[in-house]
MMTF fields as JSON, N, C-alpha, C and O atoms, coordinates in Angstrom:
{
  "mmtfVersion": "1.0.0",
  "mmtfProducer": "UNKNOWN",
  "numBonds": 427,
  "numAtoms": 428,
  "numGroups": 107,
  "numChains": 1,
  "numModels": 1,
  "chainsPerModel": [1],
  "groupsPerChain": [107],
  "chainIdList": ["A"],
  "bondAtomList": [4, 2, 8, 6, 12, 10, 16, 14, 20, 18, 24, 22, 28, 26, 32, 30, 36, 34, 40, 38, 44, 42, 48, 46, 52, 50, 56, 54, 60, 58, 64, 62, 68, 66, 72, 70, 76, 74, 80, 78, 84, 82, 88, 86, 92, 90, 96, 94, 100, 98, 104, 102, 108, 106, 112, 110, 116, 114, 120, 118, 124, 122, 128, 126, 132, 130, 136, 134, 140, 138, 144, 142, 148, 146, 152, 150, 156, 154, 160, 158, 164, 162, 168, 166, 172, 170, 176, 174, 180, 178, 184, 182, 188, 186, 192, 190, 196, 194, 200, 198, 204, 202, 208, 206, 212, 210, 216, 214, 220, 218, 224, 222, 228, 226, 232, 230, 236, 234, 240, 238, 244, 242, 248, 246, 252, 250, 256, 254, 260, 258, 264, 262, 268, 266, 272, 270, 276, 274, 280, 278, 284, 282, 288, 286, 292, 290, 296, 294, 300, 298, 304, 302, 308, 306, 312, 310, 316, 314, 320, 318, 324, 322, 328, 326, 332, 330, 336, 334, 340, 338, 344, 342, 348, 346, 352, 350, 356, 354, 360, 358, 364, 362, 368, 366, 372, 370, 376, 374, 380, 378, 384, 382, 388, 386, 392, 390, 396, 394, 400, 398, 404, 402, 408, 406, 412, 410, 416, 414, 420, 418, 424, 422],
  "bondOrderList": [1, 1, 1, 1, 1, 1, 1, 1, 1, 1, 1, 1, 1, 1, 1, 1, 1, 1, 1, 1, 1, 1, 1, 1, 1, 1, 1, 1, 1, 1, 1, 1, 1, 1, 1, 1, 1, 1, 1, 1, 1, 1, 1, 1, 1, 1, 1, 1, 1, 1, 1, 1, 1, 1, 1, 1, 1, 1, 1, 1, 1, 1, 1, 1, 1, 1, 1, 1, 1, 1, 1, 1, 1, 1, 1, 1, 1, 1, 1, 1, 1, 1, 1, 1, 1, 1, 1, 1, 1, 1, 1, 1, 1, 1, 1, 1, 1, 1, 1, 1, 1, 1, 1, 1, 1, 1],
  "groupList": [{"groupName": "UNK", "atomNameList": ["N", "CA", "C", "O"], "elementList": ["N", "C", "C", "O"], "formalChargeList": [0, 0, 0, 0], "bondAtomList": [1, 0, 2, 1, 3, 2], "bondOrderList": [1, 1, 2], "singleLetterCode": "X", "chemCompType": "L-PEPTIDE LINKING"}],
  "groupTypeList": [0, 0, 0, 0, 0, 0, 0, 0, 0, 0, 0, 0, 0, 0, 0, 0, 0, 0, 0, 0, 0, 0, 0, 0, 0, 0, 0, 0, 0, 0, 0, 0, 0, 0, 0, 0, 0, 0, 0, 0, 0, 0, 0, 0, 0, 0, 0, 0, 0, 0, 0, 0, 0, 0, 0, 0, 0, 0, 0, 0, 0, 0, 0, 0, 0, 0, 0, 0, 0, 0, 0, 0, 0, 0, 0, 0, 0, 0, 0, 0, 0, 0, 0, 0, 0, 0, 0, 0, 0, 0, 0, 0, 0, 0, 0, 0, 0, 0, 0, 0, 0, 0, 0, 0, 0, 0, 0],
  "groupIdList": [1, 2, 3, 4, 5, 6, 7, 8, 9, 10, 11, 12, 13, 14, 15, 16, 17, 18, 19, 20, 21, 22, 23, 24, 25, 26, 27, 28, 29, 30, 31, 32, 33, 34, 35, 36, 37, 38, 39, 40, 41, 42, 43, 44, 45, 46, 47, 48, 49, 50, 51, 52, 53, 54, 55, 56, 57, 58, 59, 60, 61, 62, 63, 64, 65, 66, 67, 68, 69, 70, 71, 72, 73, 74, 75, 76, 77, 78, 79, 80, 81, 82, 83, 84, 85, 86, 87, 88, 89, 90, 91, 92, 93, 94, 95, 96, 97, 98, 99, 100, 101, 102, 103, 104, 105, 106, 107],
  "secStructList": [7, 3, 3, 3, 3, 3, 3, 3, 6, 6, 3, 3, 3, 3, 3, 3, 3, 3, 7, 1, 1, 7, 3, 3, 3, 3, 3, 7, 2, 2, 2, 2, 2, 6, 6, 7, 7, 7, 1, 5, 6, 6, 5, 7, 1, 7, 1, 1, 7, 3, 3, 3, 1, 1, 7, 7, 2, 2, 2, 2, 6, 6, 1, 7, 7, 6, 2, 2, 2, 2, 2, 2, 2, 2, 2, 2, 7, 7, 7, 6, 6, 7, 2, 2, 2, 2, 2, 2, 2, 6, 4, 4, 4, 7, 1, 1, 1, 3, 3, 3, 3, 3, 7, 1, 1, 7, 7],
  "xCoordList": [0.862, -0.342, 0.903, 1.808, 0.755, 1.063, -0.017, -1.195, 0.643, -0.397, 0.484, 1.555, -0.497, 0.292, -0.856, -2.051, 0.039, -0.76, -1.236, -0.63, -2.465, -3.166, -3.364, -3.936, -2.771, -2.797, -3.705, -3.739, -4.522, -5.235, -4.538, -4.462, -3.989, -3.394, -2.255, -1.931, -1.852, -0.646, -1.032, -0.299, -2.329, -3.323, -3.604, -4.373, -3.104, -3.276, -4.814, -5.462, -5.368, -6.871, -7.218, -8.222, -6.254, -6.46, -5.622, -4.785, -5.578, -4.562, -5.367, -6.453, -4.55, -4.886, -3.956, -2.767, -4.636, -4.197, -4.243, -5.129, -3.083, -3.225, -2.813, -1.681, -3.955, -4.228, -3.975, -3.715, -4.099, -3.922, -4.844, -4.386, -5.936, -6.881, -7.845, -8.636, -7.819, -8.519, -7.768, -6.8, -8.082, -7.49, -9.016, -10.168, -8.354, -9.319, -8.219, -7.035, -9.508, -9.036, -10.048, -11.165, -9.831, -10.388, -9.841, -8.668, -10.815, -10.385, -10.11, -10.752, -9.181, -8.7, -9.902, -10.555, -10.068, -11.507, -11.191, -12.034, -9.857, -9.745, -9.967, -10.101, -9.991, -9.955, -11.907, -12.448, -12.387, -13.892, -14.381, -14.947, -14.041, -14.335, -14.131, -15.082, -12.886, -12.767, -13.103, -12.544, -14.033, -15.027, -14.237, -14.606, -12.996, -12.717, -13.3, -14.453, -12.943, -13.647, -13.343, -12.387, -14.402, -13.882, -12.967, -12.941, -11.922, -10.94, -11.468, -10.642, -12.67, -13.38, -14.82, -15.252, -15.761, -16.81, -17.381, -18.513, -16.502, -16.518, -16.231, -16.547, -15.442, -14.879, -15.581, -14.867, -17.106, -17.262, -16.962, -16.658, -17.108, -16.548, -17.887, -19.079, -17.034, -17.523, -16.966, -15.863, -17.111, -16.271, -15.86, -14.856, -16.682, -16.593, -15.661, -16.062, -14.68, -13.823, -14.236, -15.414, -13.81, -14.214, -13.194, -12.002, -13.82, -13.14, -13.517, -14.652, -12.312, -12.481, -11.619, -10.809, -11.584, -10.866, -9.838, -8.674, -10.436, -9.123, -8.803, -9.817, -8.006, -7.534, -8.393, -8.574, -8.92, -9.972, -9.809, -8.771, -10.566, -10.443, -9.963, -8.746, -10.464, -9.711, -8.44, -7.797, -7.838, -6.578, -5.506, -4.298, -6.013, -5.599, -5.365, -4.573, -6.457, -6.672, -5.032, -4.692, -4.374, -3.445, -1.902, -0.865, -1.879, -1.06, -0.645, -1.502, 0.578, 0.817, 0.559, 0.336, 0.59, 0.303, 1.062, 1.855, 0.903, 1.675, 3.254, 3.619, 4.294, 5.405, 5.9, 6.726, 5.282, 5.951, 5.384, 5.749, 4.456, 4.371, 5.401, 6.147, 5.568, 6.577, 7.919, 8.801, 8.225, 9.474, 9.63, 10.694, 8.652, 8.527, 8.441, 8.71, 8.155, 8.15, 9.621, 10.136, 10.102, 11.342, 12.336, 12.956, 12.456, 13.507, 13.212, 14.25, 12.325, 12.236, 11.673, 11.617, 11.273, 11.19, 10.058, 10.141, 8.688, 7.587, 6.465, 6.278, 5.847, 5.044, 3.695, 3.235, 3.047, 2.018, 0.94, -0.069, 0.744, -0.604, -0.297, -1.251, 0.906, 1.365, 0.938, 1.692, -0.405, -0.987, -0.364, -0.033, -0.347, -0.076, 1.422, 1.846, 2.191, 3.86, 3.774, 4.729, 3.084, 3.118, 2.725, 3.229, 1.715, 1.051, 1.864, 1.724, 2.71, 3.886, 4.574, 4.477, 5.2, 6.251, 6.084, 6.913, 4.755, 4.603, 3.442, 3.419, 2.63, 2.134, 2.468, 1.634, 3.809, 4.035, 3.905, 3.346, 4.326, 3.925, 2.851, 2.778, 1.963, 0.568, 0.329, 0.736, -0.122, -1.316, -2.204, -2.999, -2.531, -3.822, -3.294, -2.1, -4.18, -4.059, -3.595, -3.067, -4.044, -4.183, -2.742, -2.428, -1.878, -0.826, -0.724, -1.362, 0.231, -0.015, 1.415, 2.166, 1.731, 3.337, 3.296, 2.407, 4.142, 4.325, 4.557, 5.553, 3.645, 3.294, 4.71, 4.249, 5.924, 6.674, 6.523, 7.177, 5.227, 5.131, 3.742, 2.68, 4.214, 3.166, 2.142, 2.547, 0.991, 0.404, 0.496, -0.156],
  "yCoordList": [-0.986, -0.174, 1.284, 1.316, 2.254, 3.713, 4.467, 4.141, 5.608, 6.983, 8.274, 8.542, 9.016, 9.839, 11.371, 11.318, 12.41, 13.361, 14.41, 14.639, 14.934, 15.764, 17.138, 17.46, 17.856, 19.767, 20.555, 20.167, 21.693, 22.365, 23.553, 23.863, 24.297, 25.728, 26.033, 26.984, 24.333, 24.462, 23.907, 23.672, 23.765, 23.05, 22.075, 21.657, 21.056, 19.345, 19.45, 20.158, 18.57, 18.099, 16.474, 16.003, 16.005, 14.54, 13.446, 13.924, 11.991, 11.159, 10.329, 9.768, 10.391, 8.996, 7.765, 7.885, 6.669, 5.43, 4.543, 4.479, 4.051, 3.001, 1.53, 1.312, 0.654, -0.437, -1.681, -1.524, -2.599, -3.996, -3.828, -3.862, -3.684, -3.905, -2.551, -2.6, -1.223, -0.296, 1.069, 0.878, 2.057, 3.64, 3.946, 3.557, 4.839, 5.344, 6.779, 6.969, 7.618, 9.151, 9.45, 8.956, 10.136, 10.415, 11.938, 12.305, 12.562, 14.433, 13.983, 13.14, 14.623, 14.331, 15.085, 16.039, 14.509, 15.335, 16.83, 17.61, 17.061, 18.515, 19.627, 20.823, 18.943, 19.527, 20.146, 21.249, 18.724, 18.623, 19.853, 20.819, 19.651, 20.601, 21.826, 22.603, 22.196, 23.854, 24.265, 25.318, 23.746, 24.352, 24.442, 25.207, 23.557, 23.353, 23.586, 23.993, 23.486, 23.738, 21.998, 21.331, 21.557, 20.063, 20.617, 21.766, 19.207, 19.831, 19.388, 19.282, 19.088, 18.574, 18.384, 17.757, 18.746, 18.26, 17.09, 16.893, 16.167, 14.758, 14.214, 13.035, 14.974, 14.459, 15.573, 16.53, 15.52, 16.252, 15.945, 14.832, 17.287, 16.997, 15.968, 16.029, 14.977, 13.951, 13.111, 12.925, 12.343, 11.824, 10.226, 9.56, 10.002, 8.241, 8.321, 8.881, 7.776, 7.381, 7.351, 6.997, 7.559, 7.357, 6.423, 6.587, 5.236, 3.917, 3.884, 4.142, 3.482, 3.281, 2.127, 1.92, 1.144, 0.246, 0.832, 0.43, 2.165, 2.718, 4.231, 4.816, 4.717, 5.978, 6.975, 7.109, 7.712, 8.642, 9.767, 10.421, 10.058, 10.736, 11.803, 11.872, 12.809, 13.729, 13.511, 14.511, 12.728, 12.625, 12.026, 12.256, 11.506, 10.997, 12.327, 12.482, 13.131, 14.096, 15.085, 15.977, 14.844, 15.657, 15.077, 15.641, 14.174, 13.285, 13.846, 13.815, 14.306, 14.785, 13.892, 12.688, 14.464, 13.732, 13.787, 14.716, 12.911, 13.19, 13.01, 12.415, 13.664, 13.731, 13.724, 12.903, 14.811, 14.627, 13.601, 13.438, 12.766, 11.243, 10.583, 10.033, 10.556, 9.493, 10.059, 9.201, 11.093, 11.215, 10.754, 10.23, 10.892, 10.589, 9.073, 8.639, 8.21, 6.701, 5.95, 4.948, 7.022, 6.68, 6.947, 6.054, 8.105, 8.511, 7.99, 7.739, 7.876, 7.113, 5.614, 4.97, 5.014, 3.763, 3.384, 2.399, 4.207, 3.993, 3.516, 4.257, 2.416, 1.938, 2.689, 3.139, 2.812, 4.225, 3.588, 4.289, 2.32, 1.448, 2.103, 2.422, 2.309, 2.446, 4.048, 5.02, 4.019, 5.598, 6.469, 7.654, 5.74, 6.536, 6.793, 7.757, 6.191, 6.102, 7.372, 8.139, 7.651, 8.926, 10.066, 11.164, 9.852, 11.08, 11.292, 12.213, 10.158, 10.802, 11.814, 13.022, 11.34, 11.738, 13.393, 14.292, 13.442, 14.738, 15.738, 16.969, 14.89, 15.483, 16.689, 17.564, 16.725, 17.88, 19.142, 20.12, 19.262, 20.598, 20.519, 21.222, 19.809, 19.367, 20.819, 21.601, 21.176, 22.549, 23.062, 22.14, 23.783, 24.003, 24.19, 24.268, 24.239, 24.571, 22.87, 22.729, 21.989, 20.583, 20.018, 19.807, 19.762, 18.661, 17.76, 17.581, 16.598, 15.543, 14.889, 14.65, 14.631, 14.076, 12.882, 12.795, 11.834, 10.891, 10.734, 11.307, 9.858, 10.237, 9.128, 7.989, 9.135, 8.103, 7.324, 6.329, 8.084, 7.36, 6.766, 7.082, 5.462, 4.519, 4.247, 4.864, 3.55, 2.78, 1.56, 0.926],
  "zCoordList": [-0.045, 0.003, -0.007, 0.827, -0.944, -0.965, -0.291, -0.147, 0.122, 0.274, 0.366, 0.909, -0.458, -0.915, 0.051, 0.339, 0.272, 0.835, -0.423, -1.47, 0.024, -0.885, -0.296, 0.745, -1.187, -0.728, -1.627, -2.795, -1.272, -1.854, -1.485, -0.296, -2.438, -2.131, -0.764, -0.053, -0.952, 0.277, 1.682, 2.642, 1.549, 2.47, 2.548, 1.682, 3.732, 3.866, 3.863, 4.633, 2.797, 2.576, 3.066, 3.6, 2.745, 3.022, 2.4, 1.634, 2.496, 1.845, 0.686, 0.83, -0.528, -1.686, -1.183, -0.89, -1.139, -0.922, -2.59, -3.443, -2.53, -3.585, -2.636, -2.202, -2.452, -2.185, -3.376, -4.569, -2.824, -3.409, -4.939, -6.081, -4.608, -5.779, -5.986, -6.927, -5.073, -5.42, -4.785, -4.049, -4.986, -4.624, -3.893, -4.086, -2.978, -1.845, -1.551, -1.275, -1.818, -1.177, -0.099, -0.25, 0.893, 2.064, 2.45, 2.515, 2.64, 3.581, 5.118, 5.745, 5.499, 6.467, 7.395, 6.971, 8.685, 9.374, 9.902, 10.344, 9.771, 10.617, 9.52, 9.779, 7.978, 7.025, 6.978, 6.917, 7.048, 7.241, 7.967, 7.455, 9.383, 10.339, 9.917, 9.837, 9.583, 9.479, 8.426, 8.118, 7.481, 6.276, 4.975, 4.084, 4.833, 3.624, 2.332, 2.476, 1.059, -0.274, -0.705, -0.309, -1.576, -1.944, -2.957, -3.399, -3.367, -4.4, -5.612, -6.518, -5.883, -6.902, -6.994, -6.026, -7.9, -7.998, -7.872, -7.43, -8.314, -7.961, -7.138, -6.98, -6.225, -5.001, -3.989, -3.692, -3.359, -2.533, -1.061, -0.632, -0.201, 1.225, 1.524, 1.221, 2.292, 3.401, 4.1, 3.588, 5.185, 6.018, 5.445, 5.697, 4.844, 4.268, 2.682, 1.662, 2.813, 1.555, 0.436, 0.399, -0.497, -2.164, -2.414, -2.157, -3.031, -3.353, -4.729, -5.131, -5.62, -6.83, -7.069, -6.166, -8.281, -8.861, -9.521, -9.516, -10.319, -10.989, -10.45, -10.069, -10.381, -9.748, -10.558, -11.768, -9.332, -9.639, -10.64, -10.538, -11.477, -12.571, -11.961, -12.127, -11.222, -10.835, -10.634, -10.955, -10.279, -9.944, -11.186, -11.242, -11.794, -13.081, -14.27, -15.199, -13.716, -14.994, -14.585, -15.362, -13.621, -12.867, -13.517, -13.168, -14.262, -14.68, -16.23, -17.113, -16.478, -17.609, -18.95, -18.827, -20.136, -21.139, -22.477, -22.63, -23.432, -24.726, -24.383, -23.369, -25.462, -25.251, -23.817, -23.416, -22.948, -21.461, -20.787, -19.623, -21.315, -20.506, -20.875, -20.065, -22.115, -22.968, -22.326, -22.29, -21.897, -21.464, -20.134, -19.803, -19.296, -17.803, -17.741, -16.621, -18.594, -18.787, -19.047, -18.552, -20.178, -20.373, -19.321, -18.743, -19.109, -18.314, -16.586, -15.974, -16.053, -14.901, -15.064, -14.017, -16.174, -16.31, -15.584, -14.85, -15.7, -14.977, -16.181, -17.146, -16.065, -17.25, -17.224, -16.174, -18.48, -18.039, -17.639, -17.71, -17.171, -16.326, -14.937, -14.229, -14.537, -12.908, -12.87, -12.897, -12.806, -12.812, -11.118, -11.083, -10.168, -8.877, -9.037, -8.398, -9.683, -9.441, -10.762, -10.639, -11.666, -12.643, -11.956, -12.19, -10.985, -10.33, -8.82, -8.015, -8.751, -7.377, -8.178, -7.962, -9.016, -10.165, -10.507, -10.366, -10.987, -11.23, -10.132, -10.107, -9.371, -8.711, -7.891, -7.659, -7.419, -6.491, -7.504, -7.008, -8.809, -9.771, -10.475, -11.482, -10.185, -11.202, -11.46, -10.601, -12.256, -12.629, -12.023, -11.844, -11.661, -10.489, -8.949, -8.66, -8.176, -6.833, -5.792, -4.689, -6.685, -5.836, -6.052, -7.224, -5.133, -5.006, -4.538, -3.5, -5.113, -4.681, -4.431, -5.376, -3.194, -2.843, -2.131, -1.283, -2.297, -1.521, -0.247, 0.196, 0.766, 2.233, 2.834, 2.899, 3.183, 3.614, 4.781, 5.093, 5.648, 6.782, 6.707, 7.242, 5.575, 5.399, 6.636, 7.621, 6.894, 7.665, 7.717, 8.546]
}
């Protein structure tokens, strides 16, 4: 299992998990209590985690495409089907207000 920290405008929002057979995104309780904004209309504020067999489309959309994706796959030897690794590679500098970084303190 891998875990990534998700931030919105440099504010901690929650965790994205890559588990054996699915992905989960869960908002941090303190973010929910503080009246934060949803990071996507497809990920509204809620306590329950969002579970998906594939990487949530919102996060998948943060991954680079085209020649930049090909360069990342070639230079870092990442399979284009390993969406979590690709997201972690480019997620810190993703376009927009949301960043995704690997959390080394996995549970």
